VOGU-3710 file (C-alpha; in Angstrom, 3 decimals, decimal comma):
1> mstpipsnpe> 0,000/0,000/0,000  1,478/3,366/-1,025  2,074/6,144/1,453  -0,551/8,921/1,251  0,692/12,117/-0,362  0,203/15,163/1,923  -1,661/18,115/0,484  0,242/21,216/-0,532  -1,545/24,565/-0,149  0,772/26,173/-2,712
11> segpllsavp> -0,232/23,783/-5,476  -4,044/23,771/-5,275  -3,952/20,839/-7,705  -3,989/17,107/-7,233  -0,211/16,852/-7,341  2,573/18,401/-5,324  4,390/21,343/-6,885  7,188/21,250/-4,343  8,466/17,685/-4,678  11,939/16,360/-3,861
21> ageadiiddl> 14,063/16,184/-7,000  13,542/12,952/-8,843  10,194/12,059/-7,329  8,080/14,332/-9,551  7,892/11,727/-12,315  6,690/9,121/-9,802  3,959/11,415/-8,558  3,045/12,330/-12,154  2,295/8,647/-12,773  -0,145/8,231/-9,892
31> dqssggphlr> -3,826/8,156/-10,790  -5,487/10,852/-8,727  -8,977/9,459/-8,767  -10,493/6,082/-8,283  -13,284/7,092/-10,627  -11,360/6,663/-13,886  -8,265/7,535/-15,910  -8,106/11,224/-15,039  -5,317/13,450/-16,327  -2,103/13,356/-14,290
41> yriahrlpgr> -0,252/16,650/-13,956  1,443/19,108/-11,639  1,404/22,903/-11,591  4,812/24,212/-12,653  4,042/27,930/-12,708  1,057/30,135/-11,965  0,082/33,765/-12,474  -3,380/35,338/-12,244  -4,997/34,360/-15,526  -2,300/31,873/-16,491
51> lrlivselkh> -1,420/28,297/-15,471  1,492/26,226/-16,738  1,191/22,475/-16,176  3,705/19,653/-16,495  1,757/16,738/-18,013  3,894/13,593/-18,279  1,302/11,890/-20,517  2,147/14,347/-23,319  5,367/12,376/-23,652  3,693/8,950/-23,764
61> dpdntsacll> 0,471/9,715/-25,643  0,661/13,251/-27,072  -2,345/13,089/-29,399  -4,964/11,918/-26,898  -3,600/14,036/-24,069  -3,386/17,178/-26,182  -6,917/16,671/-27,513  -8,109/16,193/-23,943  -6,478/19,445/-22,778  -7,731/21,431/-25,757
71> tlaetpgvhs> -11,332/20,750/-24,727  -10,754/23,333/-21,988  -10,686/26,044/-24,675  -14,471/25,598/-25,047  -14,975/26,663/-21,413  -16,289/30,231/-20,954  -13,468/32,393/-19,643  -10,648/30,205/-21,003  -8,856/32,214/-23,693  -6,362/29,661/-24,988
81> vttnywavsa> -4,746/26,286/-24,338  -1,344/25,474/-25,847  0,585/22,232/-25,463  4,296/21,573/-25,897  5,277/17,951/-26,542  8,998/18,591/-26,085  8,618/20,256/-22,700  5,632/18,014/-21,728  3,827/21,175/-20,674  0,507/22,923/-21,236
91> vinynaqiis> -0,176/26,652/-20,822  -3,725/27,800/-20,074  -4,651/31,491/-20,360  -7,973/32,444/-18,801  -10,009/35,404/-17,542  -9,915/35,278/-13,749  -13,038/37,461/-13,576  -15,068/34,817/-15,417  -13,540/31,589/-14,100  -11,456/31,301/-10,931
101> edelielidn> -8,269/29,285/-10,631  -10,000/26,821/-8,289  -12,805/26,247/-10,803  -10,300/25,768/-13,606  -8,280/23,252/-11,572  -11,490/21,355/-10,797  -12,161/21,131/-14,550  -8,602/19,899/-15,153  -8,989/17,295/-12,403  -12,034/15,883/-14,190
111> lqpateitlp> -10,423/15,633/-17,634  -10,180/12,092/-18,984  -7,976/11,210/-21,985  -9,699/9,126/-24,653  -7,370/6,224/-24,001  -6,198/5,191/-20,566  -2,414/5,125/-20,337  -1,001/2,515/-18,029  2,398/3,552/-16,742  4,664/1,640/-14,383
121> iprphwfvkl> 5,065/3,104/-10,906  8,750/2,832/-10,031  9,595/2,197/-6,396  13,129/3,392/-5,728  15,457/1,069/-3,839  17,025/2,351/-0,603  20,416/2,451/-2,362  19,006/4,634/-5,137  17,570/6,994/-2,522  20,967/7,120/-0,815
131> vrgalrlldk> 22,713/7,942/-4,100  20,143/10,636/-4,873  20,727/12,240/-1,488  24,495/12,135/-1,993  24,181/13,723/-5,441  22,021/16,536/-4,098  24,514/17,109/-1,278  27,381/17,157/-3,783  25,563/19,707/-5,943  25,090/21,980/-2,925
141> tlpayvqlgl> 28,599/21,667/-1,527  30,412/22,182/-4,838  29,119/25,397/-6,371  30,382/26,654/-9,725  33,314/28,648/-8,367  34,593/25,627/-6,358  34,311/23,424/-9,451  36,190/26,090/-11,405  38,991/26,113/-8,842  39,292/22,321/-8,828
151> gvgafvsgva> 39,281/22,057/-12,633  41,870/24,767/-13,189  43,900/23,477/-10,227  44,038/19,970/-11,693  45,261/21,308/-15,052  47,901/23,572/-13,454  49,039/20,690/-11,258  49,530/18,430/-14,288  51,371/21,069/-16,321  53,587/22,099/-13,379
161> glpalvtril> 54,651/18,480/-12,807  53,414/18,242/-9,221  53,294/14,740/-7,690  50,883/12,490/-9,601  48,947/11,748/-6,395  48,129/15,457/-5,917  47,021/15,802/-9,548  44,879/12,644/-9,356  43,177/13,875/-6,168  42,378/17,223/-7,785
171> ltasvapias> 41,196/15,491/-10,964  38,974/13,093/-9,038  37,434/16,009/-7,132  36,858/17,976/-10,357  35,308/14,960/-12,121  32,947/14,329/-9,169  30,403/17,054/-10,174  30,401/15,697/-13,757  29,765/12,191/-12,464  27,104/13,582/-10,142
181> ralhtaleer> 25,218/15,137/-13,026  25,635/11,995/-15,148  24,259/9,735/-12,406  21,462/12,176/-11,691  20,381/12,069/-15,359  20,638/8,281/-15,435  18,645/7,754/-12,230  16,058/10,495/-12,544  15,519/10,694/-16,316  16,563/7,100/-17,082
191> kfgvdaldgt> 18,851/8,065/-19,957  22,476/8,838/-20,742  23,220/12,561/-20,814  26,135/14,620/-22,062  27,818/14,374/-18,664  28,027/10,598/-19,124  30,253/11,189/-22,163  32,440/13,708/-20,323  32,660/11,586/-17,176  33,590/8,418/-19,096
201> aatlmiangr> 36,269/10,193/-21,150  37,776/11,884/-18,073  37,809/8,625/-16,107  39,555/6,773/-18,959  42,196/9,508/-19,228  42,887/9,461/-15,486  43,076/5,652/-15,470  45,585/5,714/-18,371  47,788/8,387/-16,815  46,948/11,151/-19,289
211> lveagfmtal> 46,672/13,632/-16,464  47,453/16,822/-18,382  44,779/16,089/-21,002  42,304/15,143/-18,262  43,128/18,367/-16,388  42,688/20,416/-19,551  39,308/18,797/-20,161  37,989/19,295/-16,607  39,312/22,872/-16,571  37,402/23,794/-19,740
221> isigefirem> 34,244/22,007/-18,537  34,387/23,837/-15,196  35,018/27,159/-16,972  31,960/26,528/-19,163  29,782/25,666/-16,155  31,061/28,732/-14,307  30,292/31,020/-17,258  26,810/29,505/-17,580  26,022/30,074/-13,913  27,472/33,574/-13,849
231> tarrcerlvn> 25,578/34,438/-17,029  22,308/33,229/-15,525  22,956/35,239/-12,349  23,915/38,283/-14,371  20,694/38,046/-16,380  18,674/37,569/-13,191  20,241/40,652/-11,605  19,632/42,691/-14,750  16,011/41,593/-14,959  15,500/42,535/-11,302
241> dllglsgrfa> 17,176/45,875/-11,913  14,749/46,415/-14,791  12,099/47,313/-12,244  14,602/48,656/-9,722  13,745/46,135/-7,009  17,226/44,962/-6,068  18,812/46,318/-2,901  15,727/48,308/-1,862  14,857/49,297/1,692  11,636/50,193/3,475
251> wlvkgrkric> 10,866/52,543/6,355  8,929/50,384/8,810  6,657/52,089/11,361  7,192/50,766/14,898  5,177/52,933/17,286  6,768/56,371/17,064  9,944/55,014/15,478  10,806/54,652/11,798  13,148/51,704/11,176  14,992/51,245/7,879
261> vpadevrvgd> 14,950/47,545/6,936  15,538/45,553/3,718  12,289/45,457/1,706  12,140/41,659/1,864  11,908/41,803/5,683  8,547/43,597/5,599  5,616/41,320/6,405  1,960/41,425/5,374  0,127/43,741/7,771  3,174/45,905/8,548
271> icvvypgdmv> 2,921/49,665/8,167  5,490/51,398/5,926  6,006/55,087/5,298  7,088/56,321/1,864  8,759/59,718/1,528  9,161/61,880/-1,616  11,638/60,268/-4,016  11,370/56,834/-2,352  10,355/53,694/-4,206  7,278/51,935/-2,863
281> pvdgvvirge> 8,662/48,634/-1,484  5,449/46,580/-1,278  1,934/46,282/-2,650  -0,486/47,812/-0,181  -3,279/50,237/0,639  -2,814/53,859/1,735  -4,041/54,381/5,306  -2,773/57,926/5,820  -1,488/60,843/3,739  -1,535/61,797/0,080
291> asidqskltg> 1,085/61,474/-2,648  1,697/61,616/-6,363  2,958/58,208/-7,568  5,009/57,574/-10,715  3,911/54,150/-12,006  5,765/54,318/-15,322  8,156/51,447/-14,586  5,318/49,062/-13,882  2,320/50,255/-15,912  3,926/52,600/-18,417
301> esipvdvsig> 1,655/55,487/-17,399  3,664/58,632/-18,061  1,588/60,903/-15,804  1,918/60,400/-12,022  -1,225/59,194/-10,260  -2,559/60,932/-7,149  -3,316/58,539/-4,286  -4,919/59,082/-0,897  -6,526/57,050/1,906  -8,032/53,825/0,587
311> dnvmaatvav> -6,116/53,759/-2,707  -3,907/50,841/-3,681  -0,211/51,324/-4,480  2,240/48,879/-6,050  5,854/47,945/-5,459  8,404/49,412/-7,914  6,454/52,681/-8,207  7,964/55,965/-6,959  6,542/58,726/-4,753  7,150/61,950/-6,697
321> egkiyircea> 5,766/64,189/-3,953  3,834/63,837/-0,722  4,132/61,283/2,067  1,954/58,214/2,572  1,594/55,410/5,083  0,921/51,992/3,551  -0,455/48,814/5,077  1,427/45,972/3,381  -0,725/43,452/1,486  1,900/41,661/-0,633
331> igsatkagkv> 5,683/41,448/-0,645  8,430/40,089/-2,886  7,294/37,683/-5,590  3,651/38,067/-4,524  3,591/41,721/-5,650  2,542/42,634/-9,170  6,116/43,644/-9,945  7,378/40,357/-8,530  4,985/38,387/-10,714  6,266/40,236/-13,772
341> lesissapis> 9,830/39,304/-12,801  8,801/35,705/-12,180  7,211/35,446/-15,616  10,358/36,866/-17,248  12,840/34,691/-15,383  10,936/31,400/-15,515  9,318/31,300/-18,936  12,126/31,387/-21,509  14,082/28,359/-20,357  11,487/25,733/-21,172
351> etriqnyagv> 9,041/27,414/-23,537  11,268/28,225/-26,527  10,440/25,691/-29,251  13,770/25,947/-31,077  15,626/25,309/-27,803  13,404/22,351/-26,867  13,827/20,759/-30,289  17,598/21,257/-30,384  17,966/19,960/-26,840  16,015/16,789/-27,588
361> vadrmvvpif> 18,051/16,118/-30,744  21,315/16,743/-28,859  20,319/14,375/-26,041  19,484/11,680/-28,577  23,014/11,940/-29,968  24,604/10,708/-26,720  23,951/6,990/-27,245  25,006/7,042/-30,951  28,287/8,720/-29,921  28,868/5,968/-27,337
371> isaavcfgvt> 28,153/3,320/-29,979  30,331/5,032/-32,623  33,225/5,331/-30,173  32,853/1,675/-29,178  32,801/0,555/-32,839  35,862/2,686/-33,600  37,706/1,183/-30,619  36,670/-2,322/-31,651  38,117/-1,773/-35,141  41,276/0,182/-34,252
381> rnlirlmsml> 41,963/-0,855/-30,648  43,083/2,749/-30,236  42,210/4,052/-26,771  43,156/7,636/-27,711  40,526/7,696/-30,455  37,975/6,268/-28,041  38,660/8,975/-25,454  38,694/11,738/-28,082  35,322/10,699/-29,551  33,700/10,463/-26,117
391> ifdfstgiri> 34,646/14,057/-25,385  32,461/15,379/-28,191  28,810/16,115/-27,545  26,135/18,400/-28,924  24,418/19,380/-25,695  26,954/21,511/-23,848  26,614/24,465/-26,207  22,939/23,900/-26,960  22,022/24,042/-23,274  23,024/27,694/-23,248
401> aaptavlasm> 22,198/28,572/-26,866  18,638/29,746/-26,270  17,998/30,448/-22,561  20,838/32,925/-22,106  20,235/34,652/-25,442  16,498/34,906/-24,744  16,960/36,291/-21,227  19,524/38,807/-22,437  17,247/39,867/-25,299  14,265/40,191/-22,962
411> hragqrgilv> 16,290/42,453/-20,714  17,443/44,493/-23,694  13,804/44,855/-24,751  12,915/45,959/-21,215  15,555/48,660/-21,362  13,913/49,905/-24,554  10,437/50,068/-22,996  9,252/46,641/-24,203  8,158/44,029/-21,657  8,198/40,531/-23,204
421> ksgaalekla> 6,650/38,014/-20,830  8,076/34,748/-22,199  10,615/33,227/-24,533  7,788/31,652/-26,527  6,315/35,120/-27,134  9,706/36,399/-28,278  10,082/33,476/-30,677  6,593/33,969/-32,165  7,101/37,720/-32,448  10,143/37,051/-34,638
431> tvdaivfdkt> 7,922/35,358/-37,262  4,903/37,698/-37,126  3,756/38,638/-40,634  0,269/40,029/-39,900  -0,668/42,674/-37,325  -4,192/43,744/-36,386  -4,456/47,222/-34,827  -7,171/48,708/-32,709  -7,725/52,400/-33,485  -8,709/54,301/-30,369
441> gtltsgeprv> -5,860/54,510/-27,881  -3,547/52,471/-30,108  -3,038/54,312/-33,378  -4,638/57,402/-31,853  -3,996/59,127/-28,544  -7,236/57,832/-27,004  -8,177/61,326/-25,805  -10,310/63,218/-28,349  -9,938/66,977/-28,765  -12,563/69,531/-29,760
451> tdvisisnft> -11,876/70,846/-33,268  -14,749/73,285/-33,749  -17,917/74,727/-32,200  -20,636/75,596/-34,747  -23,701/77,673/-33,935  -26,961/77,411/-35,931  -28,952/79,619/-33,565  -28,849/83,024/-31,873  -26,379/81,681/-29,303  -22,678/82,337/-29,971
461> peqiltlaaa> -20,210/79,431/-30,232  -18,721/80,539/-26,880  -22,130/80,400/-25,193  -22,822/76,949/-26,665  -19,436/75,678/-25,434  -20,047/77,187/-21,970  -23,447/75,551/-21,546  -22,261/72,185/-22,945  -19,199/72,155/-20,658  -21,427/72,799/-17,636
471> veerlnhpas> -23,560/69,780/-18,541  -20,554/67,528/-19,215  -18,301/68,653/-16,356  -18,825/65,756/-13,954  -18,872/62,990/-16,569  -15,951/60,692/-17,413  -16,748/59,978/-21,057  -13,836/60,853/-23,418  -16,045/63,284/-25,381  -17,190/64,911/-22,128
481> raivrhavhs> -13,597/65,360/-20,982  -12,712/66,855/-24,391  -15,496/69,455/-24,195  -14,659/70,476/-20,638  -10,928/70,597/-21,377  -11,514/72,804/-24,437  -13,664/75,183/-22,407  -11,011/75,484/-19,691  -8,242/76,076/-22,252  -10,433/78,760/-23,865
491> gitiphrges> -10,548/80,635/-20,556  -14,261/80,039/-20,014  -15,696/80,040/-16,503  -17,941/76,982/-16,348  -21,225/77,633/-14,508  -22,851/75,210/-12,086  -25,537/72,902/-13,368  -28,743/71,862/-11,708  -30,507/68,522/-11,794  -29,298/66,245/-14,581
501> shlrgmgvka> -30,340/62,997/-16,221  -27,915/60,735/-18,037  -29,177/58,587/-20,884  -26,588/55,846/-21,233  -25,057/55,601/-24,683  -26,826/58,728/-25,952  -25,938/61,779/-23,839  -27,037/63,937/-20,916  -29,611/66,606/-19,981  -29,231/69,250/-17,288
511> evdgymitvg> -30,506/72,668/-16,217  -27,905/75,461/-16,530  -28,618/79,142/-15,830  -32,334/78,628/-16,367  -31,913/76,784/-19,675  -32,554/73,062/-20,234  -29,469/71,875/-22,084  -29,298/68,585/-23,999  -25,904/67,350/-25,239  -25,326/64,051/-27,030
521> skrlmefesi> -25,770/61,973/-30,141  -28,266/62,249/-32,954  -30,141/59,344/-31,367  -30,648/61,492/-28,263  -32,046/64,338/-30,372  -34,491/61,929/-32,011  -35,396/60,448/-28,615  -36,143/63,958/-27,316  -38,053/64,826/-30,570  -35,626/67,649/-31,371
531> dtknmrqaet> -35,566/68,650/-35,050  -32,036/68,499/-36,565  -32,853/69,015/-40,266  -30,939/72,301/-40,432  -27,816/70,455/-39,186  -27,717/67,710/-41,831  -25,457/69,437/-44,359  -22,861/70,408/-41,760  -23,114/66,957/-40,151  -22,530/65,137/-43,472
541> slmkmgesva> -19,468/67,173/-44,449  -17,931/66,874/-40,974  -18,402/63,099/-40,810  -16,832/62,694/-44,266  -13,762/64,395/-42,796  -13,675/61,785/-40,034  -14,934/64,162/-37,326  -17,226/63,032/-34,528  -20,177/65,261/-33,627  -21,950/66,156/-30,378
551> yvaidgvaag> -25,328/67,870/-30,799  -26,326/70,697/-28,449  -29,973/71,685/-27,928  -31,229/74,526/-25,750  -34,776/74,346/-24,388  -35,654/71,632/-26,888  -34,343/73,480/-29,965  -31,201/72,498/-31,869  -28,588/75,188/-31,195  -25,213/73,946/-32,430
561> litysdklrp> -22,633/71,263/-33,036  -19,376/70,516/-31,242  -16,960/68,529/-33,397  -14,158/66,501/-31,938  -11,683/63,891/-33,118  -9,170/61,487/-31,709  -5,881/62,589/-33,208  -3,352/60,199/-34,691  -0,370/59,465/-32,492  2,539/61,461/-33,895
571> esqeaikqlk> 4,703/58,334/-34,201  2,040/56,040/-35,749  2,978/56,840/-39,343  6,668/56,115/-38,738  5,834/52,883/-36,873  3,726/51,613/-39,794  6,500/52,506/-42,276  9,036/50,548/-40,218  6,747/47,514/-40,008  6,304/47,531/-43,792
581> rlgvkklima> 10,079/47,819/-44,176  10,447/44,785/-41,907  8,342/42,758/-44,336  5,120/42,446/-42,320  2,694/41,385/-45,051  -0,648/42,430/-43,577  -1,404/45,528/-41,524  -5,106/45,760/-40,673  -7,043/48,242/-38,543  -10,179/46,821/-36,910
591> tgdseaaana> -12,281/49,308/-34,974  -15,790/49,821/-33,722  -15,692/53,410/-34,971  -17,491/54,689/-38,058  -16,159/53,949/-41,512  -15,355/57,605/-42,204  -13,388/58,063/-38,980  -11,591/54,738/-39,458  -10,618/55,483/-43,061  -9,330/58,928/-42,113
601> iasacgidev> -6,977/57,512/-39,481  -5,906/54,565/-41,668  -5,122/56,864/-44,566  -3,119/59,199/-42,359  -0,899/56,471/-40,921  -0,524/54,302/-44,038  -2,721/51,262/-43,311  -4,431/49,918/-46,442  -6,961/47,472/-44,988  -9,712/48,732/-42,662
611> iarafpeqka> -12,589/46,970/-40,927  -14,967/49,541/-39,398  -17,849/49,102/-36,944  -16,295/45,825/-35,834  -17,650/44,280/-32,657  -15,235/42,395/-30,363  -16,351/39,001/-31,670  -15,784/40,167/-35,260  -12,218/41,129/-34,393  -11,697/37,643/-32,963
621> elvkrlkdeg> -13,103/36,076/-36,163  -10,691/38,202/-38,217  -7,754/36,854/-36,222  -8,951/33,265/-36,653  -9,323/33,769/-40,418  -5,809/35,170/-40,744  -4,396/32,232/-38,783  -6,305/29,783/-40,985  -4,697/31,480/-43,995  -1,274/30,677/-42,553
631> fmvavigdgi> -0,311/34,016/-41,020  1,470/34,422/-37,700  -0,842/37,046/-36,212  -0,122/39,741/-33,644  -2,912/41,894/-32,212  -2,238/45,219/-30,520  -4,990/46,817/-28,451  -5,615/48,606/-25,188  -9,176/47,911/-24,100  -11,509/45,229/-22,816
641> ndspalahad> -13,207/45,178/-26,235  -9,911/43,950/-27,704  -9,656/41,005/-25,289  -11,263/38,338/-27,571  -8,914/39,225/-30,431  -5,916/39,348/-28,081  -6,839/35,921/-26,711  -6,904/34,332/-30,189  -3,731/36,030/-31,426  -0,403/34,225/-31,700
651> vaislhggte> 1,142/37,263/-30,004  -0,998/39,624/-27,906  0,435/43,140/-27,521  -0,810/45,880/-25,218  0,095/49,545/-24,974  1,250/51,338/-21,854  -2,079/53,002/-21,095  -4,273/50,002/-21,805  -6,720/48,482/-19,378  -5,396/46,108/-16,750
661> aarhgadvvl> -7,213/43,230/-18,481  -5,453/43,988/-21,779  -2,027/44,339/-20,137  -2,490/41,213/-18,067  -3,489/39,022/-21,022  -0,782/40,408/-23,298  2,400/38,556/-24,232  4,158/41,862/-24,909  3,550/45,230/-23,221  4,917/48,473/-24,680
671> tdadlrrlpe> 5,671/50,313/-21,455  6,054/53,847/-22,773  4,037/56,169/-24,986  5,878/55,421/-28,236  4,261/53,107/-30,819  7,656/52,842/-32,545  8,505/50,311/-29,829  6,411/47,805/-31,809  8,737/47,518/-34,856  11,659/47,689/-32,466
681> avkiarscma> 10,228/44,714/-30,557  9,999/42,774/-33,826  13,623/43,636/-34,617  14,810/42,524/-31,186  12,853/39,255/-31,491  14,290/38,483/-34,933  17,792/39,406/-33,799  17,368/37,126/-30,775  16,369/34,157/-32,925  19,300/34,865/-35,260
691> lvrqnlslav> 21,539/34,853/-32,187  20,093/31,519/-31,065  20,762/30,029/-34,508  24,316/31,356/-34,382  24,805/29,648/-31,037  23,388/26,381/-32,350  25,867/26,572/-35,234  28,684/27,231/-32,757  27,629/24,100/-30,881  26,927/21,736/-33,785
701> ipnsaglgla> 29,488/22,508/-36,509  32,730/22,216/-34,451  31,474/19,056/-32,728  30,395/17,404/-35,974  33,738/18,139/-37,612  35,695/17,189/-34,508  33,899/13,863/-34,120  34,892/12,847/-37,640  38,497/13,989/-37,125  38,724/12,096/-33,825
711> afglvgpaga> 37,453/8,896/-35,491  40,373/9,071/-37,961  42,885/9,906/-35,241  43,452/13,473/-36,458  42,355/15,080/-33,169  43,514/13,928/-29,735  41,856/14,398/-26,312  43,299/17,899/-25,839  42,109/19,120/-29,245  38,725/17,468/-28,758
721> tllnngsaia> 38,334/19,183/-25,404  39,261/22,549/-26,892  36,806/22,190/-29,782  33,900/20,910/-27,679  34,115/23,133/-24,618  35,596/26,088/-26,458  32,525/26,216/-28,711  30,269/26,097/-25,651  32,143/29,000/-24,036  31,948/30,950/-27,308
731> aalnslrply> 28,160/30,377/-27,420  27,827/31,586/-23,808  29,771/34,774/-24,477  27,923/35,352/-27,755  24,605/35,144/-25,895  25,546/38,169/-23,797  25,871/40,524/-26,751  22,394/42,073/-26,322  23,493/43,327/-22,896  26,693/45,017/-24,012
741> vnnwsvdrdl> 26,452/45,956/-27,719  24,767/49,367/-27,855  23,327/49,125/-31,380  22,394/45,452/-31,140  19,298/44,864/-33,308  18,012/48,430/-33,005  18,905/49,568/-36,536  18,668/46,170/-38,240  15,944/45,533/-40,800  15,635/41,767/-40,490
751> qpgtskti> 13,050/39,871/-42,523  11,064/37,015/-40,926  13,137/33,854/-40,566  16,474/35,393/-41,623  19,680/34,217/-40,011  21,681/37,311/-40,857  24,813/37,769/-38,773  24,327/40,632/-36,338
//
C-alpha cells in the first residue's frame, strides 16, 4: 500500500508542486482518482490568468492528451490552451473574472484522456535513494566557483609536474560534479546525458595516466559551467534591476519610530512610510497621507497618479511628492512587480520551441556517440581515439544557446520600454507577418480633442461651449472630458448645473442658468423629438472628414454642433512605415468606430486594410481567419473590447495606457508612450532568434567536424576538449551581446526567418 501524499496549499492541484528532485515523475504517474483515468499533472508555474502544467502523458500519448487538454478552450473564460510535446507542458490562459483558478483546476482534475495510459510506478530502492541524497549534497557543496577552482587546479598541477597523487586527487574532485550530473540524469531521467560522455572520457584519461589532457578537459568544462552560472545570475540581476527592485529598503513604522529595513523583511500587515523620491517597497493600501505616484516602470503610465486614503499602491512605483503610510498586502514575488519578474525569469528556459527541439536532438546523440566510439575502438583498438570521440557532444553548447540569449534579449527589450513576458512570445514575435491594430488609444492618442464649435442659432459658439461644458463637467466619457478641457483652455468660466439625467449611450440633460441643455448623439435628439434638419449638411461634411459630432440643444431646440476627433499618435505613421520595411505582409485596422473616422486615421498612418464598426467578436473572427490562412498574427490593443482578439492572437500586444485586463493578457507590453517600440520589438525578437541560430551553429558545426576527425585519429583528447568546450564558451559569451552591444538589433531591418549575422 502506497504512502498517502500530503496536500500542498501552494499547489491547489492534485499533485505536489514542491516535490523532492527525482520524485516528480513518480507522482506524475499516480492516478489521482479512483473514478477513472483522469489526467495526471502538476502545476509548474502560476500567475493570475495563467497556469502552466507539467503533463507527463504528453510524452507517452501526445495526441490523446493534447486533444483532452484542448477541450478546456471551449470553457467560458478560457482564452487559450497550448501544449508543448517537447517540454511536456501545457499553458492555459484564462479570464480570472469569469472563471477562478480553483474552478479551472477542478475542470482539469475531471479531464479524462480518450485512451487510458497505463504507466509503471517505479519504487526506488534504498540504495538509489541514498545515491540521490548524496548527489544533491554534492551539488550543494560544490558550487560553480569551487568546481572552477578544482578544474583549473588539476590542469595547473599536471602542467607544473606536481606529484601524480596530488594531480589525481584534484582530478577526481573535479570529475565528481560531472559524475554527479551523469548519475542524476541516469537515475532520474533514465537516460544517458552529455555528462556521461564527459565523465567516461575523463575517467579513462585518469586511469591511463593522461593527467594533463584530463586536467585540460575538466578545466574547460568547469570554466563553461562557471560562465553559464554567472551568465544566468547576471541576467537575473539585470532583470530585477529592470524594475529597480534589487537592494531596496523600506521605512517600517514601529510605534513612534521609523526603522529602515531591507524590503524583503517587511511582512503582510506591517505599516510602511514612503517619503518623496522613495520607491514603494510593497503592494499595499494607503491608510494615511496623500502622494503623487510615478507608475511608469510598472504600468507605463507617463503621468503620475494621485493617491490618498483607501487607494492601492504597487511595489516598484515611486513617490514623486507627498508622504503616505501603507499597510502591506503583498511582498516580494507576490507583488505585481514580482509576478512580472517571475514570468520573465521562468518562462524562456522551457518554452522556446527551437531550444526544446535542439535539446532533444542533442540528447538523442549521446547513445550514438557511445556506440560510434565503441565501434571505432573495436576496429582500431586505439584508446586515444575512443577517449577523443567520447569528449564530443552536442548538448553543452545547446544548453546555453537559447535560454541565455532569450533572457539577455528580454532584458534588452525591457531597457527599450518593451516588456516581453516569455521566450515563446519572443520566438513567435520574430515570425509575425500580420498585425491587427485597434484604433482608439492604439493608433490614436485615445483622448479626443474639440476641433470646432458651430452655432446654428442666436447663441454664440462661446455660449454653446459654456453651456455644454457645464452639462458635461462631472462625466468621465472621453467626449465629455474633451469638451470640458476645451472650455477650460479657452478661458471660459464653467457655470454650475442643476438637476441632470444621463441617458446611457446617448448623452445627458441638465438645467444650466435657467436653460434646459441637452448634449449628445443624434439618437438622443431623435429620442427627445428635437428637429435636426438644419444640421444635416454640416453633419454630413464633418463626418466625411472623419470628425465626430456632439449635438447641443437649448430648451428643446437644436442650437449647435461641437466637433471633436481622436488625433493620430505622432509616431504612428513612422511605426507603420518601419513595419512595412520589416516585411510584415498584412497591416489591418479593426475598430468599432465609423467607416469615415476609421478610413481617415488609416489613410493618415498608411494602413491599407480597414474593418470599421467591428464588434469584439468580429475582431476575434478576423484573427482566426488570418491564422487559418497561414499568417502568424499579432494583435495590438488597449481595451476590454480587444480582449477576444488578443486571446486568439499568436502574439498579444498591449500599450502602456491600456486596461489592466489587456495588459495582463498580453504577451508583450509596450511600457512607454511610443508606438515605434512595436517595430523595435519585432527587430529585437528576430535578432534574438538569429543569435540563437548562431549559437546552435557554434555548438553543432565544431562538434560534428571534430567527431569525424577524432574517429580518424586526427584530433587527440586535448584538441577534442578545446573544440567541444571552447565552442560552448563561445556560445555563452555570444549570448551576452544584447546586454553590451549598444546598437544590437536596433537599426537592423531583419526579414522574418532570416539568419543574418548581427
